[in-house]
Structure formats: C-alpha cells, structure tokens
PADRENSE-458347 format. One record per residue (C-alpha): x, y, z; residue in one letter. Coordinates in Angstrom, 3 decimals, decimal comma, m for minus. Example, Ala and Ser with C-alpha at 12.3 -4.5 7.8 and 13.67 -1.06 7.14 Angstrom:
2
{pt {12,300; m4,500; 7,800}; a}
{pt {13,670; m1,060; 7,140}; s}
//
This chain:
409
{pt {160,598; 74,962; 62,628}; m}
{pt {162,043; 73,272; 65,400}; a}
{pt {160,782; 69,626; 66,825}; t}
{pt {159,769; 70,195; 70,304}; q}
{pt {159,908; 67,162; 72,192}; q}
{pt {158,274; 66,351; 75,526}; d}
{pt {155,339; 69,010; 75,351}; p}
{pt {155,306; 71,488; 78,386}; t}
{pt {153,625; 74,330; 79,886}; r}
{pt {155,929; 76,542; 78,508}; r}
{pt {155,544; 75,031; 74,473}; d}
{pt {152,038; 76,085; 74,289}; f}
{pt {151,279; 77,908; 71,811}; v}
{pt {148,503; 80,514; 71,686}; r}
{pt {145,895; 80,182; 68,889}; t}
{pt {142,447; 81,259; 68,679}; a}
{pt {140,708; 78,412; 66,268}; g}
{pt {143,089; 79,848; 63,487}; a}
{pt {145,417; 77,116; 63,129}; v}
{pt {142,161; 74,427; 63,418}; t}
{pt {139,637; 76,652; 60,966}; a}
{pt {142,985; 77,031; 58,888}; a}
{pt {142,550; 72,707; 57,498}; t}
{pt {139,499; 74,264; 55,829}; a}
{pt {141,554; 75,698; 53,285}; a}
{pt {143,466; 72,768; 52,001}; s}
{pt {142,090; 70,712; 48,667}; v}
{pt {140,767; 68,149; 51,769}; v}
{pt {139,566; 69,877; 54,807}; s}
{pt {141,461; 67,832; 57,370}; a}
{pt {144,391; 66,755; 55,281}; p}
{pt {147,236; 64,300; 56,354}; a}
{pt {150,093; 67,069; 56,125}; i}
{pt {153,837; 67,044; 55,083}; q}
{pt {156,429; 69,929; 55,108}; k}
{pt {159,121; 70,447; 53,006}; v}
{pt {161,422; 71,444; 55,720}; r}
{pt {163,447; 69,141; 58,138}; g}
{pt {161,211; 65,713; 58,465}; a}
{pt {161,312; 66,359; 62,133}; n}
{pt {159,784; 69,293; 61,759}; d}
{pt {156,547; 69,901; 63,905}; q}
{pt {153,806; 72,327; 64,897}; v}
{pt {152,755; 73,004; 67,912}; a}
{pt {149,592; 74,500; 68,687}; y}
{pt {146,802; 75,415; 71,494}; g}
{pt {143,066; 76,078; 71,351}; l}
{pt {141,224; 78,284; 73,731}; v}
{pt {137,594; 76,527; 74,130}; g}
{pt {136,076; 73,386; 73,033}; t}
{pt {133,228; 73,254; 73,038}; g}
{pt {130,318; 72,553; 69,992}; a}
{pt {132,960; 74,731; 67,246}; r}
{pt {135,897; 74,223; 69,441}; g}
{pt {135,640; 70,564; 69,168}; s}
{pt {134,582; 70,780; 65,541}; y}
{pt {137,341; 72,506; 65,022}; l}
{pt {139,787; 70,574; 67,064}; l}
{pt {138,774; 67,500; 64,985}; r}
{pt {140,206; 69,116; 61,670}; h}
{pt {144,033; 69,684; 63,431}; m}
{pt {144,044; 66,125; 65,327}; v}
{pt {145,165; 63,934; 62,499}; p}
{pt {147,911; 66,009; 61,029}; l}
{pt {150,983; 64,312; 61,303}; p}
{pt {153,190; 67,309; 61,477}; n}
{pt {151,097; 69,258; 63,706}; a}
{pt {150,601; 68,702; 67,749}; r}
{pt {147,705; 69,855; 70,168}; c}
{pt {150,135; 70,803; 73,681}; v}
{pt {147,797; 72,745; 75,358}; a}
{pt {143,989; 73,384; 75,773}; l}
{pt {141,264; 75,588; 77,650}; c}
{pt {137,523; 75,116; 79,126}; d}
{pt {136,359; 76,425; 81,811}; v}
{pt {133,305; 73,889; 81,604}; y}
{pt {135,240; 70,584; 82,826}; a}
{pt {133,490; 68,065; 80,692}; p}
{pt {134,442; 70,178; 77,239}; n}
{pt {137,268; 70,164; 78,603}; l}
{pt {137,989; 66,208; 78,796}; e}
{pt {136,622; 65,917; 75,476}; n}
{pt {138,891; 67,735; 73,956}; g}
{pt {141,519; 66,168; 76,002}; v}
{pt {140,186; 62,531; 74,379}; k}
{pt {140,031; 63,869; 71,061}; t}
{pt {143,268; 65,301; 70,969}; v}
{pt {144,794; 61,644; 72,701}; g}
{pt {148,055; 62,806; 73,423}; t}
{pt {147,607; 64,273; 76,879}; n}
{pt {148,123; 67,917; 76,209}; p}
{pt {147,620; 69,973; 78,974}; r}
{pt {145,010; 71,031; 80,493}; a}
{pt {143,480; 74,877; 82,227}; y}
{pt {140,479; 75,638; 83,218}; k}
{pt {139,852; 79,453; 82,608}; t}
{pt {142,370; 81,402; 79,675}; h}
{pt {143,378; 83,794; 83,222}; e}
{pt {145,858; 81,288; 82,898}; e}
{pt {147,393; 81,114; 79,559}; l}
{pt {148,687; 84,942; 78,945}; l}
{pt {150,315; 85,374; 82,465}; a}
{pt {153,443; 87,046; 81,990}; d}
{pt {155,341; 83,809; 82,529}; k}
{pt {153,024; 82,128; 79,744}; e}
{pt {154,042; 85,373; 77,241}; v}
{pt {157,742; 84,682; 77,714}; e}
{pt {157,234; 80,590; 77,124}; a}
{pt {155,672; 82,104; 73,939}; v}
{pt {158,376; 84,121; 72,932}; h}
{pt {161,122; 81,335; 73,822}; e}
{pt {158,912; 78,414; 72,133}; f}
{pt {159,292; 81,264; 68,728}; v}
{pt {162,572; 82,059; 69,718}; r}
{pt {163,578; 77,947; 69,565}; r}
{pt {161,388; 77,745; 65,939}; g}
{pt {158,293; 77,324; 66,215}; g}
{pt {155,050; 78,626; 64,386}; t}
{pt {152,538; 81,035; 66,102}; l}
{pt {149,454; 81,361; 64,190}; i}
{pt {146,604; 84,248; 65,890}; a}
{pt {143,741; 85,976; 65,201}; d}
{pt {142,666; 89,976; 66,238}; a}
{pt {143,350; 91,196; 69,600}; l}
{pt {145,938; 88,412; 70,800}; t}
{pt {147,866; 89,828; 74,046}; g}
{pt {145,095; 92,537; 75,222}; i}
{pt {144,498; 91,233; 78,345}; m}
{pt {146,874; 90,001; 81,513}; d}
{pt {146,177; 86,586; 83,740}; e}
{pt {143,406; 89,051; 85,914}; h}
{pt {141,131; 89,544; 82,088}; c}
{pt {143,191; 93,210; 82,549}; s}
{pt {143,675; 95,153; 79,759}; f}
{pt {147,833; 95,697; 79,454}; r}
{pt {148,698; 99,341; 79,105}; d}
{pt {150,737; 97,377; 76,267}; s}
{pt {150,194; 94,684; 74,255}; r}
{pt {151,871; 91,085; 74,903}; a}
{pt {153,644; 89,694; 71,378}; l}
{pt {153,627; 92,575; 69,584}; m}
{pt {157,378; 92,022; 69,297}; d}
{pt {156,611; 88,390; 67,923}; v}
{pt {154,252; 89,931; 65,308}; f}
{pt {156,138; 92,125; 64,716}; g}
{pt {154,382; 95,289; 65,108}; f}
{pt {152,955; 98,254; 67,039}; e}
{pt {148,930; 98,774; 68,107}; a}
{pt {147,131; 101,156; 70,440}; a}
{pt {146,436; 99,767; 73,532}; k}
{pt {143,019; 97,423; 73,894}; g}
{pt {139,847; 98,624; 74,452}; e}
{pt {136,781; 97,029; 75,653}; r}
{pt {134,651; 98,235; 73,239}; e}
{pt {136,205; 96,751; 70,697}; n}
{pt {136,996; 93,497; 72,208}; l}
{pt {133,458; 93,075; 72,861}; a}
{pt {132,015; 94,580; 69,375}; a}
{pt {134,622; 91,642; 68,033}; g}
{pt {136,162; 94,791; 66,108}; k}
{pt {139,509; 93,538; 63,821}; g}
{pt {141,302; 95,136; 61,316}; r}
{pt {142,592; 97,544; 63,267}; e}
{pt {145,442; 100,131; 62,666}; p}
{pt {149,195; 98,475; 63,034}; l}
{pt {152,131; 99,592; 62,421}; r}
{pt {154,730; 97,613; 61,106}; l}
{pt {157,955; 96,855; 62,191}; t}
{pt {159,237; 93,567; 61,316}; s}
{pt {156,530; 92,096; 60,268}; a}
{pt {155,820; 91,463; 56,557}; r}
{pt {151,840; 92,372; 55,086}; a}
{pt {151,505; 89,027; 52,952}; m}
{pt {148,049; 90,472; 51,586}; v}
{pt {148,500; 93,831; 50,420}; p}
{pt {145,332; 96,466; 51,080}; e}
{pt {144,989; 99,646; 51,617}; e}
{pt {145,105; 100,730; 55,640}; g}
{pt {144,421; 97,850; 58,221}; a}
{pt {147,058; 94,801; 56,844}; p}
{pt {144,980; 92,071; 56,191}; v}
{pt {147,792; 89,399; 57,434}; l}
{pt {151,120; 89,163; 58,565}; l}
{pt {154,204; 87,337; 58,902}; v}
{pt {156,999; 87,886; 61,372}; n}
{pt {160,729; 86,091; 61,319}; r}
{pt {161,118; 86,505; 65,772}; y}
{pt {164,609; 84,027; 66,308}; g}
{pt {164,605; 80,980; 64,801}; n}
{pt {160,375; 80,704; 63,796}; g}
{pt {158,110; 82,879; 62,763}; r}
{pt {154,545; 84,498; 63,843}; a}
{pt {150,685; 84,594; 61,780}; y}
{pt {149,113; 87,220; 62,635}; y}
{pt {145,112; 87,254; 61,051}; l}
{pt {144,535; 90,892; 61,851}; n}
{pt {140,466; 90,092; 61,701}; y}
{pt {138,609; 87,511; 64,232}; l}
{pt {137,456; 84,077; 63,602}; l}
{pt {134,614; 83,951; 65,446}; n}
{pt {132,085; 83,814; 62,782}; s}
{pt {133,369; 81,218; 60,586}; y}
{pt {131,085; 78,546; 61,024}; p}
{pt {128,386; 80,670; 60,621}; e}
{pt {130,209; 82,142; 57,633}; d}
{pt {131,134; 78,542; 55,840}; r}
{pt {127,678; 77,535; 56,203}; r}
{pt {126,590; 80,539; 54,738}; e}
{pt {129,279; 80,581; 52,204}; g}
{pt {131,038; 83,712; 53,299}; r}
{pt {134,250; 81,668; 54,401}; a}
{pt {136,258; 82,104; 50,770}; g}
{pt {138,750; 84,606; 51,453}; e}
{pt {139,166; 83,378; 55,185}; a}
{pt {139,849; 79,493; 53,992}; l}
{pt {142,061; 81,447; 51,205}; k}
{pt {144,490; 83,152; 54,178}; n}
{pt {144,611; 80,371; 56,266}; l}
{pt {145,929; 77,998; 53,182}; k}
{pt {148,378; 81,264; 52,521}; s}
{pt {150,236; 80,557; 55,874}; i}
{pt {150,124; 76,924; 55,648}; l}
{pt {151,704; 77,138; 52,111}; v}
{pt {154,383; 79,717; 54,007}; d}
{pt {155,358; 77,361; 56,658}; a}
{pt {155,944; 74,673; 54,069}; g}
{pt {152,688; 72,932; 55,167}; i}
{pt {150,933; 70,775; 52,138}; y}
{pt {148,205; 68,267; 52,630}; p}
{pt {149,033; 64,736; 52,002}; k}
{pt {145,972; 63,871; 50,230}; v}
{pt {144,415; 65,674; 47,456}; r}
{pt {140,817; 65,674; 45,968}; m}
{pt {141,313; 67,254; 42,678}; l}
{pt {138,538; 66,395; 39,502}; g}
{pt {139,454; 65,322; 36,474}; m}
{pt {140,724; 68,868; 34,955}; d}
{pt {143,558; 67,829; 38,041}; s}
{pt {141,802; 71,692; 39,681}; t}
{pt {141,440; 71,510; 42,962}; p}
{pt {137,414; 70,614; 43,980}; v}
{pt {135,037; 73,434; 45,752}; g}
{pt {132,091; 72,948; 47,988}; g}
{pt {132,850; 69,354; 49,555}; c}
{pt {134,532; 68,527; 53,314}; a}
{pt {137,401; 66,331; 53,421}; g}
{pt {138,402; 64,587; 56,923}; y}
{pt {140,898; 62,182; 57,450}; l}
{pt {141,717; 60,138; 60,266}; f}
{pt {144,240; 57,658; 61,120}; n}
{pt {143,135; 54,733; 63,392}; n}
{pt {146,557; 52,771; 63,771}; g}
{pt {147,420; 51,649; 60,370}; s}
{pt {143,814; 51,811; 59,001}; t}
{pt {143,364; 55,361; 57,706}; r}
{pt {139,659; 56,446; 56,854}; l}
{pt {138,891; 59,754; 54,019}; i}
{pt {135,179; 61,070; 54,648}; g}
{pt {133,765; 63,840; 52,215}; l}
{pt {130,783; 65,283; 52,923}; i}
{pt {129,828; 67,308; 49,331}; p}
{pt {127,589; 70,577; 50,189}; d}
{pt {124,163; 70,162; 49,042}; k}
{pt {124,244; 73,493; 47,498}; s}
{pt {126,202; 71,691; 44,579}; r}
{pt {125,228; 71,856; 41,131}; s}
{pt {124,947; 67,935; 40,710}; g}
{pt {127,396; 65,207; 41,281}; p}
{pt {131,041; 65,387; 39,622}; q}
{pt {133,658; 62,687; 38,860}; k}
{pt {137,183; 63,312; 40,937}; i}
{pt {140,477; 61,499; 42,209}; r}
{pt {141,835; 60,963; 45,355}; l}
{pt {145,614; 60,590; 45,804}; s}
{pt {147,255; 59,744; 49,090}; f}
{pt {151,104; 59,040; 50,325}; g}
{pt {151,923; 55,375; 49,878}; g}
{pt {150,189; 52,640; 48,248}; k}
{pt {147,343; 51,101; 50,031}; a}
{pt {144,063; 48,442; 49,713}; a}
{pt {140,929; 50,631; 49,160}; i}
{pt {137,691; 50,120; 50,546}; y}
{pt {133,989; 52,056; 50,058}; d}
{pt {133,173; 51,473; 53,639}; v}
{pt {129,283; 52,081; 53,007}; r}
{pt {129,302; 50,227; 50,085}; k}
{pt {131,680; 47,353; 51,204}; k}
{pt {133,078; 47,060; 48,195}; q}
{pt {137,299; 46,520; 47,449}; y}
{pt {138,471; 49,476; 44,983}; l}
{pt {141,341; 48,273; 43,908}; g}
{pt {145,431; 49,069; 45,738}; t}
{pt {146,617; 51,714; 44,000}; a}
{pt {147,804; 55,226; 45,494}; t}
{pt {144,664; 57,308; 44,557}; d}
{pt {141,441; 56,600; 43,448}; f}
{pt {138,626; 58,347; 41,187}; e}
{pt {135,024; 58,490; 42,448}; t}
{pt {131,986; 59,670; 42,421}; d}
{pt {130,071; 62,897; 44,912}; i}
{pt {126,599; 64,191; 44,788}; e}
{pt {125,629; 66,596; 46,482}; p}
{pt {124,807; 65,736; 50,656}; a}
{pt {125,735; 62,257; 50,170}; v}
{pt {128,525; 61,241; 51,993}; p}
{pt {131,139; 58,648; 51,044}; r}
{pt {133,484; 56,864; 53,320}; l}
{pt {137,020; 55,131; 51,780}; f}
{pt {139,110; 52,723; 53,978}; a}
{pt {143,162; 52,890; 53,184}; l}
{pt {144,421; 49,929; 54,781}; v}
{pt {147,507; 48,380; 54,203}; e}
{pt {146,463; 45,259; 52,504}; g}
{pt {143,519; 43,065; 50,720}; r}
{pt {141,238; 41,834; 53,489}; i}
{pt {141,049; 37,945; 52,027}; t}
{pt {138,776; 36,456; 55,452}; g}
{pt {138,469; 36,071; 58,645}; i}
{pt {139,183; 33,288; 60,302}; d}
{pt {137,026; 32,391; 64,088}; a}
{pt {137,528; 29,578; 66,360}; k}
{pt {135,305; 28,633; 69,182}; g}
{pt {133,742; 26,163; 70,786}; p}
{pt {131,329; 23,568; 68,687}; s}
{pt {129,493; 22,882; 72,259}; q}
{pt {128,194; 24,915; 75,269}; v}
{pt {126,014; 24,328; 77,980}; k}
{pt {123,106; 26,912; 78,557}; p}
{pt {125,047; 29,230; 80,852}; g}
{pt {128,484; 28,687; 79,708}; d}
{pt {130,345; 31,504; 78,048}; e}
{pt {131,052; 31,141; 74,295}; v}
{pt {134,641; 32,750; 73,951}; k}
{pt {135,653; 32,796; 70,218}; i}
{pt {139,014; 34,655; 68,714}; d}
{pt {139,392; 35,624; 65,551}; f}
{pt {142,141; 37,038; 63,430}; s}
{pt {141,889; 38,827; 59,658}; v}
{pt {143,598; 37,547; 57,458}; q}
{pt {145,277; 39,746; 54,374}; g}
{pt {146,753; 43,066; 56,257}; p}
{pt {148,885; 41,894; 58,908}; g}
{pt {148,387; 45,010; 61,371}; a}
{pt {144,803; 45,641; 60,388}; l}
{pt {143,124; 48,380; 62,896}; r}
{pt {139,319; 48,191; 62,542}; s}
{pt {136,202; 46,906; 63,757}; v}
{pt {133,924; 43,708; 63,965}; a}
{pt {130,392; 43,602; 64,035}; t}
{pt {129,030; 40,589; 65,955}; i}
{pt {125,357; 39,388; 65,313}; t}
{pt {124,138; 35,941; 67,301}; v}
{pt {121,347; 34,382; 65,898}; t}
{pt {119,636; 31,942; 67,858}; g}
{pt {118,016; 28,228; 66,620}; p}
{pt {114,590; 30,028; 65,378}; d}
{pt {117,374; 32,216; 63,323}; g}
{pt {116,162; 35,027; 64,756}; k}
{pt {118,462; 37,488; 65,973}; s}
{pt {119,605; 38,154; 69,692}; i}
{pt {120,932; 41,297; 69,911}; p}
{pt {122,275; 41,221; 73,932}; w}
{pt {124,722; 38,727; 72,515}; y}
{pt {125,602; 41,172; 69,217}; g}
{pt {127,719; 44,064; 69,130}; g}
{pt {130,575; 45,693; 68,433}; n}
{pt {134,909; 44,053; 68,655}; e}
{pt {137,634; 45,713; 67,953}; d}
{pt {140,200; 44,520; 65,390}; i}
{pt {143,460; 45,275; 66,760}; v}
{pt {146,566; 43,565; 64,680}; s}
{pt {144,073; 41,638; 63,037}; g}
{pt {142,853; 40,234; 65,857}; t}
{pt {139,655; 40,486; 68,367}; g}
{pt {137,954; 38,074; 70,594}; r}
{pt {134,017; 37,686; 71,035}; v}
{pt {132,450; 36,742; 74,148}; r}
{pt {129,306; 36,130; 75,520}; f}
{pt {127,990; 34,189; 78,538}; r}
{pt {124,495; 31,817; 77,596}; t}
{pt {121,815; 32,431; 79,886}; a}
{pt {120,350; 29,733; 82,279}; l}
{pt {116,688; 29,170; 80,007}; n}
{pt {118,255; 29,905; 76,823}; d}
{pt {116,897; 27,771; 73,890}; p}
{pt {118,915; 24,345; 73,032}; v}
{pt {120,296; 24,092; 69,470}; g}
{pt {122,454; 25,294; 66,535}; i}
{pt {123,041; 28,657; 67,738}; w}
{pt {124,699; 31,403; 64,583}; k}
{pt {127,628; 33,796; 65,389}; v}
{pt {128,565; 35,707; 62,596}; i}
{pt {131,756; 37,986; 62,121}; l}
{pt {131,941; 40,963; 59,960}; r}
{pt {134,715; 43,363; 59,000}; d}
{pt {133,192; 47,161; 59,295}; a}
{pt {135,699; 48,092; 56,677}; l}
{pt {135,147; 45,165; 53,717}; s}
{pt {131,958; 43,579; 54,676}; g}
{pt {134,519; 40,005; 54,470}; v}
{pt {132,786; 37,863; 57,103}; h}
{pt {133,126; 34,606; 59,060}; s}
{pt {130,426; 32,154; 61,109}; e}
{pt {130,778; 29,822; 63,591}; v}
{pt {128,050; 27,405; 64,627}; n}
{pt {127,454; 26,573; 68,278}; v}
{pt {125,236; 23,759; 69,595}; e}
{pt {123,858; 24,751; 73,000}; v}
{pt {122,709; 21,645; 74,859}; r}
//
C-alpha cells in the first residue's frame, strides 16, 4: 500500500463506516496499529456522516498511526465541524454526499487504488451518481472485482445486502453458499475489500451482543491488509479478552488507554496489557504509579471503567515559581515545570484557597502541560481578602502536586 502524501480531493476513499467499525474487531477496540509491510505505508480513508454514530466510529480510527482520514461528509455543518476537529489533521470537508461519487470522484478512487491504496466499503457502494440518480451500471465494480445488477431504490430503502454477485477477479474471503459475504480484489498496486451487507445496524448490534460476525469479518480485513494491534489486551492464559471495549488516545508524547468492560461480564478478570516500547505507567483514576515496562497486569470488573497513562518517564515532582506577595487587584503569575519526563503532555488541575482555607473556584481550573511546562494566571479583585493564599498545582495523570503560597496585602 503506497503512502499518499499531501492529501487532496483525489485522495478520497469512500467507506461507509466499515473501516472505523473494524477497529472494534481488534483486541483493543481502537488500538494504535503497525503494519508488517513498508514502514511508510498508510491506509487513507473517508467517512460519510459525522453525527453521533459517525463521530463515535471516527474516534476509533483517529489514533491509528498507519491510517489517516482524508475526507469527511455531513449535511449538518456543526457535525462536519466537530468531525474535522476530531481528526485534527485538516481533512477535506464535504457538505453533501452527491459530491463524493461523481464520475470524476469515481475515477479518483480508481487512481487511488491503482497507486497502492486500500479501499473498504459495505454493500450497495457506487449505485448512485452525484445527483442521487441510480446508475445504469454501478461504479467501482472493476475495482471490487465483481458484476452486479443495477441498484434498485427498494433495496436501498430496505437496507438490503447479501445480493447475488458474479465474481470476475475478486476472491471470497468467507466461503458461503449463494451471495458472498466478504470479498477482496487486487487492483493495480492496491486492493479493495467489499462487505456484501450494510453496517448501519452495527451500534445496535454491538449493544445487543449480535456484532460477533461483523467484527470477525472486519478483523479479517485488517489482518489481510497487514494491520495489527500495537496494544494488546490478553487474559492471563494469553487468550484475547472479550466483552471489554478499549480506546487508545495519542496526546503528543502521552498515550492514554481507556477500558470499558461490558456490564454483562460474569465477574472480575485479571488481564495483561502490552504495548510497543517501554513507558512509565500510571493508573489515572487511582493516581498510582505502576512501574516502567512494556506491559502490565490489572483487573477489570463489569461496567467499571479504567484509564491508564503511558509517559516517557516517571513523574517525580512539580517545580513551581510565583510571587511571594501581591496587592489586591494584581495578577498572580506562576510558571511551573514537571520533573521527570522532559516532553510530558498532560493537564494540571489548579486549586486556589483563600486565607480562610476555602476554595475559590473562579481562580482555579485546568492548565495544559506542554513539553513538561505550564503557566497559571489569574487576577485578584480589589476586595479580595488579605492574607496567605495557596495555589495547588496537581498533575492529572500522576497526582503529583506542588504548592505556592502567595500573600495578598
């Protein structure tokens, strides 16, 4: 799969949620991924629909380092803007899906796959043109390697999949009598995967425990494409852990792993989380340092979320410098640095208490820690009480904190 540099509109790959849903098939639902092919290879993808369901799926895909979102589409502007912010790498934004499969866009998809791209789509792809009219001949059938009948409005409205297909160059990845379920086709230097059913019911199926087959098929796609989880969640017998959603967030040098065990799980379970490279590990909710390693053990319980942080080194303290005295109405300025990892990306919670020891919430809040440093700024009021004030800075990942006393007089 070739790397696509400087994505343009011609780099758009239409997927109907299949790629994003596929991450749930991995051992951790949204793992960072590495590919066994060339280190510079990437999977480029697009998403149509960035509302509640689309945004949920998009958040699964964004952390994948060997994949990038090049295009988003939603008719509702706030949804589209939120999707662009979620991606954070300035993908192309389209207001209507009619733009996406015009003839020139169909040719762009052809070119993308020919050049080594990977295309994944669910059923009924390419049946309509940019005017929402049904095509006499479906687009992209040569890319997917099959022939099929003209799209019918009734089938689209009914959400029908599993239609009869005549394979030309595609190979059925899941052998089945009648209509094939999952196809792969080599096209030029790339490959195309076709799920012969619709994924629109996936969120409901997952809630109801019916998503097993879809997840298995989608995982087969990732494996065939050479994409493997970089973060693995295994039981103590080295078997994959089921019934627990996992999420990986990359925030600069800091990685966060979130676990949400299903409430239907039978009881507690000890698991092992492994990841690429050594890191200092923190239980964020417990504010506990777990050690520096490439993996660690923990317990999960039904419906009890867990959050872990992986940072470059152990956080040993916070060095904070501020004024010893200010006058009422003056600005309090405190610069601080986190000792330990040099490039830490985190958040500091700021608590300010007055001379009576009571918290003054309007002067507190959260401050970003970027490259291990941050700043606190607030201006006192002319009628604020005089005396010794305390400013407490606490790292949100580790719980390590520092205190600065400021006399208001």
